[in-house]
C-alpha positions in Angstrom: -0.6 -3.7 5.5 3.6 -3.9 5.4 5.7 -1.2 7.6 7.7 1.3 5.6 4.9 3.0 4.0 3.5 6.3 5.0 -0.3 7.1 3.3 -0.4 10.7 2.3 -2.3 13.1 0.0 -0.4 13.6 -3.3 1.3 16.4 -4.4 2.2 18.4 -7.6 5.4 16.7 -7.8 4.0 12.9 -7.2 2.4 13.0 -10.5 5.5 11.6 -13.1 6.0 8.9 -10.2 1.9 8.2 -10.6 2.2 8.0 -14.0 5.1 5.5 -14.1 3.1 3.5 -11.5 0.1 3.2 -14.1 2.5 2.3 -16.7 4.3 0.1 -15.3 0.7 -2.0 -13.6 0.1 -3.2 -17.4 -3.2 -3.5 -16.7 -4.5 0.5 -16.4 -5.6 2.9 -18.9 -3.0 4.6 -19.0 -3.5 8.5 -19.0 -1.3 11.4 -20.1 1.0 12.3 -17.7 -0.1 15.9 -18.1 -3.7 14.5 -16.8 -1.9 13.0 -13.3 -0.6 16.1 -12.6 -3.9 17.7 -12.6 -5.1 14.8 -10.6 -2.3 15.8 -8.0 -3.2 19.5 -8.3 -7.4 19.3 -8.3 -8.1 16.2 -6.9 -5.9 15.7 -4.2 -8.5 16.1 -1.4 -10.1 12.9 -3.1 -7.2 10.5 -3.5 -4.0 9.0 -1.8 -0.8 7.8 -2.0 1.5 5.7 -0.4 5.1 6.8 -0.2 8.2 4.8 1.0 9.2 5.8 4.3 12.8 4.2 3.9 13.3 7.2 1.2 14.7 10.6 1.9 12.0 11.5 -1.3 9.6 9.7 0.1 9.1 8.5 -3.2 5.3 7.4 -4.1 5.1 3.4 -4.8 1.2 3.0 -4.3 -2.2 6.0 -5.5 -5.8 5.7 -5.7 -6.9 8.3 -7.6 -11.2 9.3 -7.4 -13.3 12.7 -7.4 -17.0 12.9 -5.8 -19.1 12.3 -8.3 -20.7 16.2 -10.0 -24.3 14.9 -10.1 -23.8 13.3 -6.0 -21.4 14.8 -4.3 -22.2 12.2 -1.0 -20.3 9.4 -4.1 -16.9 8.9 -4.3 -16.0 7.6 -7.7 -12.4 5.3 -7.8 -10.7 5.7 -11.0 -7.4 3.6 -10.5 -5.9 2.0 -8.0 -1.9 1.0 -8.7 1.1 -0.2 -6.5 4.5 -0.7 -7.4 5.8 -3.8 -8.1 8.1 -4.2 -5.7 4.8 -3.8 -3.3 2.3 -5.9 -4.3 1.3 -8.4 -1.9 1.2 -6.9 1.3 -1.9 -5.4 1.3 -1.0 -1.9 0.5 -4.0 -1.3 -2.4 -7.1 -2.2 0.6 -5.3 0.1 2.8 -5.0 3.0 0.7 -8.7 2.3 -0.3 -9.5 2.4 3.0 -7.6 5.2 4.4 -8.9 7.5 1.6 -12.9 6.8 2.2 -13.0 7.0 5.5 -10.9 10.5 5.1 -13.3 11.6 2.0 -16.3 10.3 4.3 -15.2 12.1 7.2 -14.7 15.3 5.5 -17.1 15.4 2.7 -19.8 13.0 4.1 -19.6 10.5 1.2 -22.1 7.7 1.5 -21.3 5.3 -1.1 -18.1 4.5 -3.3 -18.2 3.5 -6.5 -15.9 2.5 -9.3 -15.4 0.4 -13.2 -13.9 -2.8 -13.5 -13.9 -4.6 -16.7 -14.5 -8.4 -16.7 -11.1 -9.5 -16.9 -9.9 -7.6 -13.9 -10.2 -10.2 -11.0 -7.9 -8.7 -9.0 -10.0 -5.2 -8.7 -12.9 -7.7 -8.7 -11.3 -9.0 -5.2 -9.8 -5.7 -4.0 -13.4 -3.8 -4.0 -15.7 -6.9 -2.9 -13.3 -7.2 0.5 -13.4 -3.9 0.8 -17.6 -3.7 1.1 -17.1 -7.0 3.5 -15.0 -4.9 5.5 -17.4 -2.2 5.8 -20.3 -4.2 6.4 -21.8 -2.3 2.8 -23.9 -4.1 0.0 -22.4 -4.3 -3.7 -24.5 -3.4 -6.5 -23.5 -4.3 -10.6 -24.2 -3.1 -13.6 -22.5 -2.0 -16.8 -22.0 1.3 -16.8 -20.0 1.4 -21.0 -20.4 -1.3 -22.9 -17.4 -2.3 -24.9 -19.0 -0.7 -28.2 -19.0 2.6 -26.8 -15.1 2.4 -26.6 -13.5 4.3 -30.2 -10.8 1.2 -30.0 -11.2 -2.3 -30.6 -11.0 -4.8 -27.7 -11.8 -3.1 -24.7 -14.1 -4.9 -22.5 -17.2 -3.6 -21.3 -17.1 -1.7 -17.5 -18.9 -2.8 -14.9 -19.6 0.0 -12.6 -19.5 -1.5 -8.8 -21.7 0.4 -6.3 -20.7 0.1 -2.5 -22.7 1.3 0.5 -23.9 2.7 2.6 -20.5 3.5 3.8 -21.1 3.5 7.8 -20.0 5.6 10.4 -17.6 3.6 12.9 -16.6 1.2 10.3 -13.2 0.7 9.4 
């Protein structure tokens, strides 16, 4: 990861920046701006932001949002990962994912990471496959939501990636 970035917990005032980063990614399903504000309020403990260290405002330049699954609180579901265009290609997404997972593992005892990825999203597939390799964890895949489950035309299926166990002492 490059210098000049601070990894931190999201704050309520970060919601608008997270929405902007998600919108500008052109790959994520964009949620309402309201949902990003709620995410920063209610799921800050299971999410992370990367802040530009060279600005007085410490503006967010990337984020990972996640939550522990109500039916399995030892599983972290990673909802979205996004990095501002100017900060891509520096390993920031991997650094945020590693830092968040280790923090949540140590605080909440998670042992599995889940995410969903559409079949056309090669970058996310590489991110989570390399994450599993770095952590010495197995990866299982299965379709969680078929394309027909979505109300809009053209949505691809969402493939569930289950990564784990995430063991102590790993990066």
